[in-house]
ZASE-316127 format. One line per 4 residues: number of its first residue (from 1); their letters; for each residue x negated, y, z of C-alpha. Coordinates in steps of 0.2 Angstrom, whole numbers, plus 2048, in hexadecimal, padded with zeros to 3 digits. Each point is the difference from the previous one (the first is absolute). Example, Ala and Ser with C-alpha at 12.3 -4.5 7.8 and 13.67 -1.06 7.14 Angstrom:
BEGIN
1 = as = 7C2 7EA 827; 7FA 811 7FD
This chain:
BEGIN
1 = mslg = 922 D46 7BF; 7FE 7ED 7FF; 7F2 7F9 7F6; 80A 7F5 7F4
5 = atgl = 80B 7F3 80A; 7F5 801 810; 804 809 810; 7EF 80A 7FE
9 = qvsr = 804 812 800; 7F4 80B 7F5; 800 812 7FB; 807 806 7EF
13 = lclg = 7EE 803 7FB; 7F0 7F6 802; 7EF 808 802; 7F4 7F8 7F5
17 = aygf = 7EE 800 806; 7F7 7FC 7F0; 7F8 811 800; 7F9 800 811
21 = gdpa = 7EE 7FB 802; 7EE 805 7FE; 7FD 7FF 7ED; 7EF 7F9 803
25 = rgse = 808 7F0 808; 80C 7FC 7F2; 801 800 7ED; 80A 810 7FE
29 = twti = 7F8 811 800; 810 80A 803; 804 7FA 811; 7FF 80B 80F
33 = peqe = 7F6 7FE 810; 807 7FC 811; 800 812 806; 80B 805 7F2
37 = svpi = 80B 7F1 801; 804 802 813; 80B 80F 7FE; 80A 7F8 7F2
41 = irqa = 804 7F1 80A; 804 80A 80F; 80C 80B 7F6; 809 7F0 7F9
45 = ieag = 803 7FA 812; 806 811 806; 80C 801 7F1; 808 7EF 805
49 = inff = 7F7 7F4 7F4; 7FD 7F0 808; 7FB 7F5 7F1; 7ED 800 7FB
53 = dtan = 7F8 7F5 7F2; 7EE 7FC 7FD; 7F5 7F1 7FA; 7F1 7F7 806
57 = tysg = 7F7 806 7F0; 804 812 801; 7EF 80A 802; 7F8 7F0 806
61 = ghse = 80B 7FE 80F; 7FE 812 805; 812 804 7FD; 806 7F3 80C
65 = eilg = 7F4 806 80D; 806 812 7FE; 812 7FC 800; 7FE 7F5 810
69 = rvlr = 7F7 80E 809; 80C 80E 7FC; 80F 7F5 804; 7F9 7FB 810
73 = efak = 7FD 812 805; 810 808 7FB; 80D 7F2 800; 807 7F2 80A
77 = rddv = 7FB 7EF 7F7; 812 7F9 802; 807 810 7F8; 7F6 7FE 7EF
81 = viat = 800 7F4 7F2; 7EF 7FB 7F9; 7FF 7F8 7F0; 7F0 7F9 7F8
85 = kvwa = 7FB 7F5 7F2; 7F4 7F1 7FB; 7FA 7F9 7F0; 7F3 80D 7F8
89 = rvrp = 7EE 7FD 801; 7F8 806 810; 7EF 7F8 800; 7F5 7F5 7F4
93 = gpng = 802 7EE 7FF; 80D 7F3 7FB; 80B 803 80E; 7FF 813 801
97 = agls = 811 802 7F7; 810 7F8 7FC; 80E 7F7 80A; 7F8 7F0 805
101 = rkai = 803 7FA 812; 7EE 804 804; 802 812 7FA; 810 803 808
105 = laev = 7FB 7FA 811; 7F0 809 800; 807 811 7F9; 80F 801 80C
109 = drsl = 7F4 800 80E; 7F4 80D 7F8; 80F 80B 7FD; 806 7FF 812
113 = arld = 7EF 804 806; 7FF 810 7F5; 812 805 804; 7FC 7FC 813
117 = sdyi = 811 7F8 801; 806 7F0 807; 80C 7FE 7F1; 804 806 7EF
121 = dlyq = 812 804 7FC; 800 7FD 7EE; 7F2 7F5 7F8; 801 800 7ED
125 = ihrw = 7F7 7F7 7F2; 7F9 80D 7F5; 802 7F7 7F0; 803 7EE 7FA
129 = dpgt = 7F1 7F4 801; 800 7F4 7F1; 7F2 7F6 808; 809 7FA 80F
133 = piee = 810 7F5 801; 80E 80A 806; 804 7F3 80D; 7EF 803 808
137 = tmea = 803 813 801; 811 7FF 807; 7FC 7F3 80D; 7F1 80B 806
141 = lhdv = 80B 80F 800; 80D 7F7 80A; 7F2 7FB 80D; 7FA 812 803
145 = vrsg = 813 804 803; 802 7F2 80C; 7EF 804 809; 808 811 804
149 = kvry = 7F3 80A 7F6; 80D 805 7F3; 812 805 802; 806 800 7EE
153 = lgas = 7F9 7FB 7EF; 801 80B 7F0; 7FA 7FE 7EE; 7F9 80C 7F3
157 = smsa = 800 802 7ED; 803 7F0 7F7; 80C 7F8 7F4; 812 7FD 806
161 = wqfa = 7FE 7ED 7FC; 7F0 800 80B; 80A 808 80E; 80E 7F4 7FF
165 = kaqh = 7F4 7F1 800; 7F8 807 810; 811 802 808; 806 7EF 7FB
169 = tahv = 7F0 7F8 806; 803 808 811; 812 7FB 800; 7FE 7EE 7FC
173 = hgwt = 7F2 7FE 80D; 809 80A 80E; 7F2 80D 800; 801 813 802
177 = sfvs = 805 809 7F0; 7FC 811 7FA; 80C 80E 805; 7F9 80E 7F5
181 = mqnh = 7F9 803 7EF; 7F3 80E 7FD; 800 803 7EE; 7FC 80D 7F3
185 = fnll = 810 80A 7FC; 803 813 7FC; 807 80A 7F2; 7F2 7FC 7F4
189 = yree = 7FF 7ED 804; 811 7F8 801; 7FD 7EE 7FA; 804 7FA 811
193 = erem = 812 804 7FD; 801 7F1 7F4; 7FE 7F2 80C; 7F7 804 810
197 = lplc = 80C 80D 807; 810 7F6 7FD; 7F7 7F1 808; 7FC 80A 80F
201 = ldqg = 812 807 801; 808 7EF 7FF; 7F4 7F8 80D; 800 80F 80C
205 = vgvi = 7EE 804 7FE; 7FA 811 804; 7F7 80A 7F3; 7F2 80C 804
209 = pwsp = 7F9 806 7F0; 7EE 806 7FE; 7FB 80F 7F5; 811 808 801
213 = larg = 7F9 810 7F8; 7F7 7F6 7F2; 7EE 805 807; 806 812 801
217 = klar = 806 801 7EE; 812 804 806; 7FA 80D 80C; 7F8 80C 7F3
221 = pwne = 800 806 7EE; 7FA 7F2 7F4; 7EF 807 7FC; 7FC 806 811
225 = atrr = 7F1 7F5 807; 7FB 7FC 812; 7F1 7F8 807; 809 7F0 804
229 = aead = 807 7FF 7EE; 7EF 802 7F9; 7F8 7F3 80B; 80E 7F3 800
233 = rfyr = 7FC 7F0 7F8; 811 7FB 7FB; 808 810 7FC; 7FE 800 7ED
237 = slyl = 807 7EE 7FE; 810 803 80A; 808 80E 7F7; 803 805 7EE
241 = dsde = 7FE 810 7F6; 813 800 7FD; 803 802 812; 7FC 812 7FF
245 = aivd = 813 803 7FB; 805 7F8 810; 7F4 80A 80A; 807 810 7F8
249 = rvge = 812 7FA 804; 7FB 7FF 812; 7FA 811 7FF; 810 806 7F9
253 = vara = 80B 7F8 80E; 7F4 807 80D; 801 812 7F9; 813 7FF 800
257 = rgvs = 801 7FA 811; 7F3 80B 807; 7F5 7F2 807; 7F0 7F8 7FB
261 = raqv = 7FD 7F3 7F3; 7FA 7F3 80E; 810 803 809; 80B 7FC 7F1
265 = alaw = 7F5 7F0 7FB; 801 7FA 812; 813 803 802; 803 7F6 7F0
269 = lagh = 7F6 7F1 807; 808 801 811; 811 800 7F8; 7FE 7F0 7F8
273 = pavt = 80A 7F2 809; 7F2 7F4 801; 7F3 80C 808; 7FE 800 812
277 = apiv = 7F1 80C 802; 7F4 807 7F3; 7EE 800 805; 7F9 811 7FF
281 = gvtr = 7ED 802 7FF; 7FA 812 804; 7F0 808 803; 806 811 805
285 = pahl = 80D 805 80E; 809 80A 7F4; 804 7F1 7F5; 807 7F7 80F
289 = teai = 80B 80F 804; 806 7FF 7EE; 804 7EE 801; 809 801 810
293 = aagd = 80B 80E 7F9; 805 7F4 7F2; 80B 7F7 80C; 80C 80F 800
297 = ltls = 803 7FF 7EE; 80D 7F6 7F7; 801 800 7ED; 810 800 7F7
301 = ager = 805 7F2 7F4; 7FD 80C 7F1; 7EE 805 807; 7FC 7ED 802
305 = qale = 805 7FD 7EE; 7F6 80F 7FA; 7F1 7F9 808; 802 7EE 7FA
309 = elyr = 806 802 7EE; 7EE 804 7F9; 7F8 7F0 807; 7F9 7F4 7F3
313 = prpv = 7FC 7EE 805; 7EE 7FB 801; 7F5 7F0 804; 801 7FA 811
317 = sfg = 7F2 806 80B; 7FC 7FB 812; 7F2 80D 802
């Protein structure tokens, strides 16, 4: 399907590469090394997934390196869509993070080298940078598109007013605008339904949500722990104790349908009119098999209502 209003065709699922990389090279202890990452990426390619998302900061850049090597071996470059991001701190010093012209022009070249590619299909700003004028950021991003190093631009979690300001800035100057929004959206966090998703629908911006299974909470019973959940720095700040009722409801729908909880949660998300492709981050082949199977599941209006009715508003969080 098309990514937003563009002609870029992407698969209904995007494989997220946050979990790929030597734990010794990054800040996360739960990521998996290259030898375990390779079969998962290959499995995605063979299943027809052509959309892959990573970032310059994931596992100290190792995620980009792994993704680039595997895609080069098992896929044709023009058949896949590679997305990566810039903004997060990647080295010490005053210009080792952010969205200044200096940072963007340096980091796009570093990402290209790690991916071993002549171009990036979708180059995304990972978060909003309050320390850099948006005009500086948007002009630098436009320049990397005009240079041929990047095909499309995307943004990630931010306020709707910030996204609108960035788009307006690009429009008035004749610069390249964002075609996608990668935001936090799932059954346990739906604050994006207030402003961001209606804005994206109205403007033809593709939505590719991260954490579609709420850090795995929607894929298992509430009190069942995992290695990632125990090590995740943001986990406890994102969700509420009252969300247990929603997780239980997902389990009820899953049992009635004879499918897994993950399939139900992903089917709910994929059925939202604003969503193009949820980004699924998996560290086991079985998890990817489960996510792919969700594409065959369509929830009824009654099931969607049952899943949604227990939600309680909460403070906005960009993770």
